[in-house]
C-alpha positions as CSV (number, residue, x, y, z in Angstrom):
1,M,-28.4,33.1,-2.4
2,F,-29.7,30.2,-0.4
3,Y,-26.8,28.1,-1.4
4,Y,-24.2,30.8,-0.5
5,S,-25.9,31.5,2.7
6,M,-25.8,27.7,3.8
7,K,-22.1,27.4,2.7
8,R,-21.2,30.3,4.8
9,R,-23.1,28.8,7.9
10,L,-21.5,25.4,7.5
11,I,-17.9,26.2,6.6
12,G,-17.4,29.9,7.7
13,K,-16.2,33.0,5.8
14,P,-13.4,32.9,3.3
15,L,-9.9,33.2,4.3
16,K,-7.3,35.4,2.4
17,S,-4.3,33.5,0.9
18,T,-2.0,35.3,3.2
19,Q,-3.6,33.5,6.2
20,L,-2.3,30.2,4.9
21,S,0.5,30.0,7.7
22,E,-2.2,30.5,10.4
23,Q,-3.7,27.1,9.3
24,R,-0.6,25.1,10.1
25,L,-0.5,22.8,13.1
26,N,1.6,22.7,16.2
27,K,2.8,19.2,17.6
28,T,0.0,18.9,20.0
29,K,-2.9,19.5,17.3
30,A,-0.9,17.5,14.7
31,L,-0.7,14.6,17.1
32,A,-4.4,14.4,17.6
33,I,-5.3,15.1,14.0
34,L,-2.5,13.0,12.1
35,S,-2.3,10.1,14.7
36,S,-5.8,9.5,15.4
37,D,-6.1,6.8,12.9
38,A,-2.9,4.8,14.2
39,L,-4.0,5.4,17.9
40,S,-7.6,4.4,17.2
41,S,-6.5,1.0,15.7
42,V,-5.6,-0.3,19.2
43,A,-9.4,-0.4,19.6
44,Y,-9.6,-3.4,16.9
45,G,-5.9,-4.4,16.4
46,P,-5.6,-6.6,19.6
47,E,-9.1,-8.0,18.8
48,Q,-7.9,-9.3,15.4
49,I,-5.2,-11.2,17.0
50,L,-7.7,-12.9,19.4
51,I,-10.1,-13.6,16.5
52,I,-7.4,-15.8,14.8
53,L,-6.1,-17.4,17.9
54,M,-9.7,-18.2,18.9
55,T,-9.8,-20.7,16.0
56,V,-7.8,-23.2,18.0
57,G,-9.2,-22.3,21.4
58,M,-8.9,-19.7,24.2
59,A,-5.9,-21.8,25.5
60,A,-3.9,-20.2,22.7
61,F,-4.7,-16.5,23.9
62,W,-1.3,-16.5,25.6
63,Y,0.4,-16.2,22.2
64,S,-1.1,-12.7,22.0
65,L,1.6,-11.3,24.3
66,P,4.6,-12.3,22.1
67,I,2.7,-11.4,19.0
68,A,2.1,-8.1,20.5
69,V,5.9,-7.7,21.1
70,G,6.5,-8.5,17.6
71,V,4.0,-6.0,16.4
72,V,5.7,-3.3,18.5
73,I,9.2,-4.3,17.1
74,L,7.7,-3.6,13.6
75,L,6.1,-0.3,14.7
76,A,9.7,0.7,15.8
77,I,11.2,-0.2,12.6
78,I,8.4,1.6,10.7
79,I,8.8,4.8,12.8
80,L,12.6,4.8,12.4
81,S,12.1,4.5,8.7
82,Y,9.5,7.2,8.3
83,R,11.7,9.5,10.4
84,Q,14.2,9.1,7.8
85,I,11.7,9.7,5.1
86,I,10.5,12.8,6.8
87,Y,14.2,14.3,6.7
88,A,14.9,13.0,3.2
89,Y,11.5,14.3,1.6
90,P,10.6,17.4,3.6
91,H,8.0,18.5,1.3
92,G,5.7,15.5,2.0
93,G,4.6,12.8,-0.3
94,G,5.7,9.8,1.8
95,A,5.7,6.4,0.2
96,Y,4.7,7.9,-3.2
97,M,7.7,10.2,-3.4
98,V,10.1,7.7,-2.1
99,S,9.0,4.9,-4.5
100,K,8.9,7.4,-7.5
101,E,12.1,8.7,-7.1
102,N,14.0,5.5,-6.1
103,L,12.2,2.6,-7.7
104,G,10.6,4.4,-10.8
105,M,7.3,5.9,-11.8
106,N,5.2,2.6,-11.8
107,P,6.3,1.6,-8.3
108,G,5.6,5.0,-7.3
109,L,2.0,4.9,-8.8
110,V,1.5,1.5,-7.0
111,A,2.4,3.2,-3.7
112,G,0.4,6.3,-4.6
113,G,-2.6,4.3,-5.7
114,S,-2.6,2.1,-2.7
115,L,-2.7,5.1,-0.4
116,F,-5.3,6.8,-2.7
117,I,-7.6,3.7,-2.0
118,D,-6.4,3.4,1.6
119,Y,-7.3,6.8,2.6
120,I,-10.8,6.2,1.3
121,L,-10.7,3.1,3.4
122,T,-9.4,4.9,6.3
123,V,-12.7,7.0,6.6
124,A,-15.0,4.0,5.8
125,V,-13.2,1.7,8.4
126,S,-12.7,4.3,11.1
127,V,-16.4,5.5,10.9
128,S,-17.7,1.9,10.7
129,A,-15.6,0.9,13.8
130,G,-16.9,4.0,15.5
131,T,-20.5,3.0,14.8
132,D,-19.8,-0.5,16.1
133,A,-18.6,1.2,19.3
134,I,-21.8,3.3,19.6
135,T,-24.0,0.5,19.0
136,S,-22.2,-1.7,21.6
137,A,-23.1,0.7,24.1
138,I,-26.6,1.5,22.7
139,P,-27.9,-1.6,21.0
140,A,-31.1,0.3,20.2
141,L,-29.2,2.1,17.4
142,Y,-27.9,-1.1,15.8
143,D,-30.4,-1.1,12.9
144,Y,-29.8,2.5,12.2
145,R,-26.0,2.1,11.8
146,V,-25.6,2.8,8.0
147,Y,-27.5,6.2,8.5
148,L,-25.4,6.9,11.4
149,A,-22.2,6.2,9.8
150,V,-23.1,8.2,6.7
151,G,-24.1,11.0,9.0
152,L,-20.8,11.1,10.8
153,V,-18.9,11.3,7.5
154,F,-20.9,14.2,6.4
155,L,-20.1,15.9,9.8
156,L,-16.3,15.2,9.4
157,T,-16.4,16.4,5.8
158,V,-18.1,19.8,7.0
159,L,-15.5,20.3,9.8
160,N,-12.5,19.8,7.5
161,L,-14.0,22.2,5.0
162,R,-13.9,24.6,7.7
163,G,-10.1,24.5,7.8
164,L,-7.4,22.3,9.2
165,N,-6.5,24.5,12.3
166,E,-10.2,24.8,13.2
167,S,-11.1,21.3,12.8
168,A,-8.0,20.4,14.8
169,S,-8.9,22.8,17.6
170,I,-12.2,20.8,17.8
171,L,-11.1,17.3,17.3
172,A,-8.1,17.4,19.4
173,Y,-10.0,17.1,22.8
174,P,-11.5,13.7,22.1
175,V,-8.2,12.2,21.0
176,Y,-6.5,13.0,24.3
177,L,-9.6,12.0,26.2
178,F,-9.2,8.6,24.6
179,I,-5.6,8.3,25.5
180,L,-6.5,9.2,29.2
181,A,-9.3,6.9,29.3
182,I,-7.4,3.7,27.9
183,L,-4.4,4.6,30.0
184,M,-6.6,4.6,33.2
185,M,-8.2,1.4,32.1
186,I,-4.9,-0.3,31.7
187,G,-3.7,1.1,35.0
188,A,-6.8,0.1,36.7
189,G,-6.4,-3.5,35.3
190,V,-2.8,-3.8,36.2
191,Y,-3.7,-2.9,39.7
192,H,-6.3,-5.5,40.0
193,I,-4.0,-8.2,38.5
194,A,-1.2,-7.1,41.0
195,A,-3.6,-7.1,43.8
196,G,-4.8,-10.7,43.0
197,D,-8.3,-9.6,42.1
198,V,-8.3,-11.4,38.8
199,S,-8.8,-15.1,39.0
200,P,-5.8,-17.1,37.5
201,A,-8.5,-19.4,36.0
202,A,-9.6,-16.7,33.6
203,H,-6.5,-17.3,31.5
204,S,-4.2,-20.2,30.5
205,P,-0.7,-19.7,31.8
206,M,2.1,-18.7,29.4
207,G,3.7,-21.7,27.6
208,T,0.6,-23.8,27.8
209,P,0.8,-26.3,24.9
210,V,-2.0,-25.8,22.5
211,T,-3.1,-28.4,20.1
212,G,-3.5,-27.2,16.5
213,I,-1.2,-24.4,16.8
214,T,1.1,-23.7,13.8
215,L,3.5,-21.2,12.5
216,F,1.2,-20.3,9.7
217,L,-1.5,-19.6,12.3
218,L,0.8,-17.4,14.4
219,L,1.9,-15.5,11.1
220,R,-1.8,-14.9,10.4
221,A,-2.4,-13.5,13.9
222,F,0.7,-11.4,13.6
223,A,-0.5,-10.0,10.4
224,S,-4.0,-9.4,11.7
225,G,-2.4,-7.5,14.8
226,S,-0.4,-5.4,12.4
227,S,-3.5,-3.8,11.2
228,A,-3.0,-1.7,14.3
229,L,-0.1,0.1,12.2
230,T,-2.5,1.6,9.8
231,G,-2.2,5.2,9.6
232,V,1.6,5.4,10.8
233,E,2.6,6.8,7.4
234,A,0.0,9.7,7.4
235,I,2.6,12.1,9.0
236,S,5.1,11.8,6.3
237,N,2.5,12.5,3.8
238,A,1.4,15.9,5.5
239,I,4.6,17.4,6.5
240,P,3.5,20.8,4.8
241,N,0.6,21.1,7.4
242,F,3.2,21.4,10.2
243,K,4.5,24.8,11.4
244,Q,8.0,25.6,10.9
245,P,10.5,23.7,11.1
246,E,8.3,21.3,9.4
247,P,10.6,18.2,9.3
248,V,11.7,18.6,12.9
249,N,8.1,18.9,14.1
250,A,6.8,16.1,12.1
251,A,9.7,13.7,13.1
252,K,8.9,14.5,16.8
253,T,5.3,14.0,16.4
254,L,5.8,10.7,14.7
255,S,8.0,9.4,17.6
256,Y,5.5,10.6,20.3
257,M,2.7,8.7,18.3
258,G,4.9,5.6,18.2
259,I,5.5,5.6,21.9
260,I,1.7,6.2,22.8
261,L,0.5,3.5,20.2
262,A,3.0,0.8,21.7
263,I,1.9,1.6,25.2
264,L,-1.8,1.4,24.5
265,F,-1.5,-1.6,22.2
266,C,0.5,-3.7,24.5
267,G,-1.5,-2.7,27.5
268,I,-4.8,-3.7,25.9
269,V,-3.4,-7.2,24.8
270,F,-2.0,-7.8,28.4
271,I,-5.2,-6.9,30.0
272,S,-7.4,-8.9,27.6
273,Y,-5.3,-11.9,28.1
274,Y,-5.3,-11.8,31.9
275,Y,-9.0,-11.2,32.1
276,G,-9.5,-14.0,29.5
277,V,-11.7,-11.8,27.3
278,A,-12.8,-13.4,24.0
279,P,-14.1,-11.5,21.0
280,T,-17.9,-11.7,20.3
281,M,-20.0,-10.5,17.3
282,K,-21.9,-7.8,19.1
283,E,-19.4,-6.5,21.9
284,T,-15.8,-5.4,21.3
285,V,-12.8,-6.4,23.3
286,V,-12.5,-3.0,24.7
287,S,-16.0,-2.9,25.8
288,Q,-15.8,-6.2,27.6
289,V,-12.5,-5.3,29.4
290,G,-13.9,-2.0,30.4
291,A,-17.0,-3.7,31.8
292,E,-14.9,-6.3,33.7
293,I,-12.7,-3.6,35.3
294,F,-15.3,-0.9,36.0
295,G,-18.7,-2.5,35.6
296,R,-21.2,-0.9,33.3
297,G,-21.3,2.3,35.1
298,G,-20.2,5.9,34.4
299,F,-16.5,5.2,33.6
300,Y,-17.4,2.4,31.3
301,Y,-19.5,4.7,29.2
302,F,-16.8,7.2,29.3
303,I,-14.4,4.7,27.8
304,Q,-16.9,3.7,25.3
305,G,-17.8,7.1,24.5
306,T,-14.1,8.2,23.9
307,T,-13.4,4.9,22.0
308,A,-16.3,5.6,19.6
309,L,-15.1,9.3,19.2
310,I,-11.4,8.3,18.4
311,L,-12.7,5.7,15.9
312,V,-14.8,8.0,14.2
313,L,-12.2,10.8,14.4
314,A,-9.6,8.3,13.0
315,A,-11.2,9.3,9.8
316,N,-9.7,12.6,10.1
317,T,-6.2,11.1,9.4
318,G,-7.5,10.5,5.9
319,Y,-9.0,13.9,5.6
320,S,-5.6,15.5,6.5
321,A,-3.4,13.2,4.4
322,F,-5.6,12.5,1.3
323,P,-5.7,16.0,0.0
324,L,-2.0,16.3,0.1
325,L,-1.4,13.0,-1.6
326,A,-3.7,14.2,-4.2
327,V,-1.9,17.4,-4.7
328,N,1.4,15.5,-5.1
329,L,-0.3,13.1,-7.7
330,T,-1.8,16.1,-9.4
331,N,1.6,17.9,-9.7
332,D,2.7,14.8,-11.7
333,Q,-0.4,15.0,-14.0
334,F,-2.0,11.9,-12.6
335,L,-5.0,13.4,-11.2
336,P,-7.3,16.2,-12.2
337,R,-6.1,19.7,-11.6
338,M,-9.2,20.5,-9.4
339,F,-7.5,18.5,-6.6
340,R,-4.8,21.3,-6.5
341,M,-7.3,24.0,-5.9
342,R,-7.7,25.6,-2.4
343,G,-11.2,26.3,-1.2
344,D,-12.6,29.2,0.7
345,R,-10.9,28.1,4.0
346,L,-7.5,27.3,2.5
347,G,-8.0,23.6,2.4
348,Y,-8.0,21.4,-0.6
349,S,-11.9,21.3,-0.6
350,N,-12.4,19.2,-3.8
351,G,-10.1,16.4,-2.2
352,I,-12.1,16.6,1.1
353,I,-15.3,16.3,-0.8
354,F,-14.3,13.5,-2.9
355,L,-13.0,11.5,0.0
356,G,-16.3,12.1,1.9
357,V,-18.5,10.9,-1.1
358,T,-16.4,7.9,-2.0
359,A,-16.2,6.7,1.7
360,S,-20.1,7.2,2.1
361,L,-20.5,5.0,-0.8
362,L,-18.3,2.3,0.5
363,I,-19.9,2.3,3.9
364,I,-23.3,1.8,2.1
365,A,-21.9,-1.0,-0.1
366,F,-20.4,-3.0,2.9
367,Q,-23.3,-2.0,5.3
368,V,-20.9,-0.9,8.0
369,H,-19.5,-4.5,8.3
370,T,-16.0,-3.4,9.9
371,E,-14.5,-6.9,9.8
372,H,-14.8,-7.1,6.0
373,L,-13.0,-3.8,5.5
374,I,-10.2,-4.1,8.0
375,P,-8.2,-6.7,5.9
376,L,-8.7,-4.7,2.7
377,Y,-7.7,-1.7,4.5
378,A,-4.5,-3.2,6.2
379,V,-3.2,-4.8,2.9
380,G,-3.5,-1.4,1.4
381,V,-1.2,0.1,3.9
382,F,1.5,-2.7,3.8
383,I,1.9,-2.3,0.1
384,P,3.1,1.3,0.3
385,F,5.0,0.3,3.6
386,T,6.9,-2.3,1.6
387,L,7.6,0.0,-1.4
388,A,8.9,2.9,0.9
389,Q,11.2,0.7,2.8
390,A,12.6,-0.8,-0.5
391,G,12.8,2.7,-2.0
392,M,14.9,3.9,1.0
393,M,17.1,1.0,0.7
394,R,17.9,2.0,-2.9
395,K,18.5,5.5,-1.8
396,W,21.2,4.5,0.8
397,M,22.9,2.2,-1.5
398,R,23.1,4.9,-4.2
399,G,23.9,7.9,-2.1
400,K,25.9,6.2,0.6
401,P,25.7,9.1,3.1
402,E,27.3,9.1,6.6
403,G,25.8,6.2,8.7
404,W,24.1,4.6,5.6
405,R,24.8,1.1,6.7
406,A,22.6,1.4,9.8
407,K,19.9,3.1,7.9
408,L,20.0,0.3,5.3
409,M,19.9,-2.4,8.0
410,I,16.7,-0.8,9.5
411,N,15.2,-0.4,6.0
412,T,15.9,-3.9,5.0
413,A,14.4,-5.3,8.0
414,G,11.4,-3.4,7.6
415,A,10.9,-4.2,3.9
416,I,11.2,-7.9,4.7
417,I,8.9,-7.8,7.7
418,C,6.4,-5.6,5.8
419,F,6.4,-7.9,2.7
420,V,5.8,-10.8,4.8
421,V,2.8,-9.2,6.5
422,M,1.6,-8.2,3.2
423,L,1.8,-11.8,1.9
424,M,0.1,-13.2,4.7
425,F,-2.9,-11.0,4.1
426,F,-3.1,-12.2,0.6
427,L,-2.6,-15.9,1.6
428,T,-5.0,-15.9,4.6
429,K,-7.7,-13.4,3.6
430,F,-7.7,-13.6,-0.1
431,S,-11.4,-13.6,-0.1
432,Q,-11.5,-10.3,1.5
433,V,-8.5,-8.6,-0.1
434,W,-8.9,-9.8,-3.7
435,P,-10.7,-6.4,-4.6
436,V,-7.1,-4.7,-4.2
437,L,-6.0,-6.8,-7.1
438,I,-8.6,-5.3,-9.3
439,F,-9.1,-1.8,-8.1
440,L,-5.4,-1.0,-7.8
441,P,-4.6,-1.7,-11.4
442,I,-7.8,0.2,-12.5
443,V,-6.6,3.2,-10.5
444,I,-3.1,3.0,-11.9
445,W,-4.5,2.8,-15.4
446,V,-6.7,5.9,-14.9
447,F,-3.7,7.7,-13.5
448,H,-1.9,6.8,-16.8
449,Q,-4.8,8.0,-18.8
450,I,-5.1,11.3,-17.0
451,R,-1.5,11.9,-17.6
452,K,-1.6,11.1,-21.2
453,H,-4.4,13.4,-21.8
454,Y,-2.6,16.3,-20.1
455,I,0.5,15.7,-22.2
456,A,-1.6,15.6,-25.3
457,V,-3.4,18.6,-24.5
458,G,-0.2,20.5,-23.6
459,E,1.4,19.5,-26.9
460,Q,-1.8,20.7,-28.9
461,L,-1.9,24.0,-27.0
462,K,1.9,24.8,-27.4
463,I,2.3,27.7,-29.8
464,T,5.2,27.2,-32.5
465,K,5.6,29.0,-35.8
466,E,4.1,26.0,-37.5
467,T,0.9,26.0,-35.3
468,E,0.3,29.8,-35.1
469,A,-3.4,30.5,-36.1
470,L,-3.9,32.4,-39.4
471,A,-6.1,35.3,-39.1
472,P,-9.5,35.0,-40.9
473,D,-10.4,37.6,-43.6
474,G,-13.9,37.9,-42.2
475,N,-16.6,36.5,-40.2
476,V,-20.0,34.9,-41.3
477,I,-22.7,35.3,-38.5
478,I,-25.6,32.8,-38.2
479,V,-28.3,33.6,-35.7
480,P,-31.1,30.8,-35.3
481,V,-34.3,32.5,-34.4
482,S,-37.7,31.1,-33.3
483,G,-39.7,34.3,-33.6
484,I,-39.8,38.1,-33.5
485,T,-39.0,39.1,-30.0
486,R,-36.7,41.3,-27.8
487,V,-34.3,38.4,-27.3
488,V,-33.9,38.0,-30.9
489,D,-33.5,41.8,-31.5
490,N,-30.8,41.9,-28.7
491,S,-28.9,39.2,-30.5
492,L,-29.0,40.8,-34.0
493,Q,-27.8,44.1,-32.6
494,Y,-24.8,42.3,-31.3
495,A,-24.2,40.3,-34.6
496,R,-24.4,43.7,-36.5
497,S,-21.5,45.0,-34.3
498,L,-19.4,42.0,-35.4
499,S,-20.2,41.4,-39.2
500,P,-23.1,43.8,-40.6
501,D,-22.5,42.5,-44.1
502,R,-22.4,38.7,-43.4
503,L,-25.3,38.2,-41.2
504,I,-27.7,35.4,-41.7
505,A,-31.0,34.7,-39.7
506,V,-32.1,31.1,-39.8
507,Y,-35.7,30.0,-39.2
508,V,-36.8,26.3,-39.0
509,A,-40.4,25.7,-39.6
510,F,-42.4,22.5,-39.1
511,E,-45.2,23.6,-41.4
512,K,-44.9,25.2,-45.1
513,E,-47.5,27.7,-44.2
514,D,-45.4,29.1,-41.4
515,I,-42.6,29.9,-43.6
516,K,-44.5,32.3,-45.8
517,T,-46.1,33.9,-42.7
518,F,-42.6,34.3,-41.0
519,E,-40.9,35.5,-44.2
520,K,-43.6,38.4,-44.5
521,K,-43.2,39.6,-40.8
522,W,-39.4,39.4,-41.1
523,A,-39.2,41.5,-44.3
524,A,-41.4,44.1,-42.5
525,W,-39.3,44.1,-39.2
526,Q,-35.7,43.3,-40.4
527,P,-35.5,44.0,-44.3
528,D,-31.7,44.6,-44.2
529,V,-31.0,41.1,-42.6
530,K,-30.8,38.0,-44.7
531,L,-33.3,35.3,-43.6
532,V,-33.0,31.6,-44.7
533,T,-36.0,29.5,-43.8
534,L,-35.7,25.8,-43.6
535,Y,-38.5,23.2,-43.7
536,S,-38.3,20.4,-41.3
537,P,-41.2,17.8,-42.1
538,Y,-40.0,15.5,-39.3
539,R,-40.2,18.5,-36.7
540,S,-36.3,18.3,-35.9
541,I,-34.4,21.6,-35.6
542,I,-31.0,20.3,-35.1
543,Q,-30.8,18.3,-38.4
544,P,-31.7,20.9,-40.9
545,L,-29.8,23.6,-39.0
546,S,-26.7,21.4,-38.9
547,K,-26.8,20.8,-42.6
548,F,-27.1,24.4,-43.4
549,I,-24.3,25.3,-41.2
550,N,-22.2,22.6,-43.0
551,I,-22.9,24.3,-46.4
552,V,-22.0,27.9,-45.0
553,E,-19.0,26.5,-43.3
554,K,-17.7,24.8,-46.4
555,K,-18.0,28.0,-48.5
556,A,-16.6,30.1,-45.7
557,R,-13.4,27.9,-45.5
558,E,-12.8,28.4,-49.2
559,A,-12.8,32.1,-48.8
560,N,-10.9,32.0,-45.4
561,F,-14.0,33.1,-43.5
562,Q,-14.8,32.3,-39.8
563,V,-18.3,31.0,-39.0
564,T,-19.9,32.1,-35.9
565,V,-23.4,30.9,-34.6
566,I,-25.1,33.2,-32.3
567,F,-27.8,31.7,-30.0
568,P,-30.3,34.3,-28.5
569,Q,-31.3,33.3,-25.1
570,F,-33.4,34.7,-22.3
571,I,-32.5,34.2,-18.6
572,P,-35.3,34.1,-16.2
573,K,-35.2,36.0,-12.9
574,K,-35.5,32.8,-10.9
575,G,-33.5,29.6,-11.6
576,W,-36.6,27.4,-11.3
577,H,-38.4,29.1,-14.1
578,N,-36.0,27.4,-16.6
579,F,-37.9,24.3,-16.0
580,L,-41.0,26.1,-17.5
581,H,-39.4,26.9,-20.9
582,N,-38.3,24.8,-24.1
583,Q,-34.5,24.1,-23.6
584,S,-34.1,23.4,-27.5
585,S,-31.1,25.9,-27.9
586,L,-29.3,23.9,-25.2
587,M,-29.7,20.6,-27.3
588,I,-28.5,22.4,-30.4
589,R,-25.5,24.0,-28.8
590,A,-24.5,20.5,-27.4
591,N,-24.8,19.1,-30.9
592,L,-22.6,21.8,-32.5
593,L,-20.1,22.2,-29.7
594,Y,-17.6,19.6,-30.9
595,R,-17.4,21.1,-34.5
596,K,-13.8,22.1,-35.0
597,N,-14.1,25.2,-37.1
598,L,-17.2,26.7,-35.6
599,I,-17.6,29.4,-32.8
600,I,-20.5,29.3,-30.7
601,T,-21.6,32.5,-28.9
602,I,-24.6,32.9,-26.3
603,V,-26.2,36.4,-26.2
604,P,-28.3,36.5,-22.9
605,Y,-31.2,38.6,-22.4
606,H,-32.2,39.0,-18.6
607,L,-35.8,39.1,-17.7
608,I,-36.7,41.4,-14.8
609,K,-39.7,39.6,-13.4
């Protein structure tokens, strides 16, 4: 009762299946929930560019401006591509469905497996980055960042278990407050720059020659800055979460997200460059820019507070998209069927819980070091990006619908650029992204093993004339007994109703004297029930009982009889009382459970106090 009471308090009362349409999102809520990951990346994407450029000196920071333009061009190509995917695959699935249908099952699994891992990383990275923002503003919490991050994951898990619409209603406000705060910071920064309040000495002029700059370094910076595009694909995976018409609303929301992301990303890069802000270990670039423009007053803490919230809430993109990806994989028999089950609040609760647990383990393993997670996270996004673009190229070349050449050009450009970015991550950050080369093949292998199991089970359960079971001519009942009690009497009465003529009670004794004593008591109590007593000098119940069952089973098969073992078991009134009693019947049942031609039955006897 305590469990159910806590469950109701945490996630609310169950919803009827007919209320499913009420859980769908309008564009306003969907933009907040499904775009929070992409929008939040502006808090660390520009910083990743500066970290690479800083290796040759702050004079190279002016390169961040053309790099930002390149990132925005890539963003535009990806947005246009995923708009096409939304209309071509209106039931969701994104890169997984595109790759599977156009490139084949294994490329589809590479895309699906990458996203499967990536959404776990989405939660871990977002919460870790949010924790960094909180500890930047409140340094006293730095030593407790792991506990803080895991606590935030638990809170997000509970909110999502309460239902998509309810979590969206709560979490939409911080997202829009973050957008407002960053726009105001950018606007104030541009105003100060235009007014001449920012010293020209704070930054190197554009075009300044920089010693040590190379094309390879610029590509590294571009790849690192492209981490700001993580989460862009989430809307295409979560189309069923939108109100009707789903594809139209999803495509519009994707466009709005792209416009906002481009403005925020370019704005932060521009302001950071002009103010000469350099990344440090203990303070983020956004924190430094906010302090330069507003000082460390109320508005600074408003920016930091909303940044921390959006970074944490970016994890909600994973909570929204991961369960639907899991459903698509489950429909193709690559994941356990439990991922397809809806919970009390009509969400895919098993997927939500799985995501929360695995992300928490990842946070603990990496000790909230965001810089170690971002490259791993970003490369996991660009693998499905590349496959989705290549899949759409194949689709246009095969179908050749109206305007297919323009669409093909967009997808070709996107595939090439995404592949280059992915390659740069592997070349420049191999020490951080190598786990993908291990975990992704393992995940795909697990997918295949699950599907292989389901196919094998389906084949074995399918009824044909050759596999129809022959009805047995009778039933032999074996009842293991440990004494003369009401529990045993209850089981014997049930056994008599099934097969009164072929009922055998079995008693295992550790001392020979106990056998004679028990046989006398049994003859006086149940003279019409055959009793078999087994002596066990090594004090094992399982071994002599199993041997006896083997003998009975062999004879029963010869006579076309079925053997059933009935276990008497009393059920205590309170669950914790089970720890006070011998669980030998549990071990015996576990030993017999995998016997092919044996039926195991439990006859419970409920205690009242």
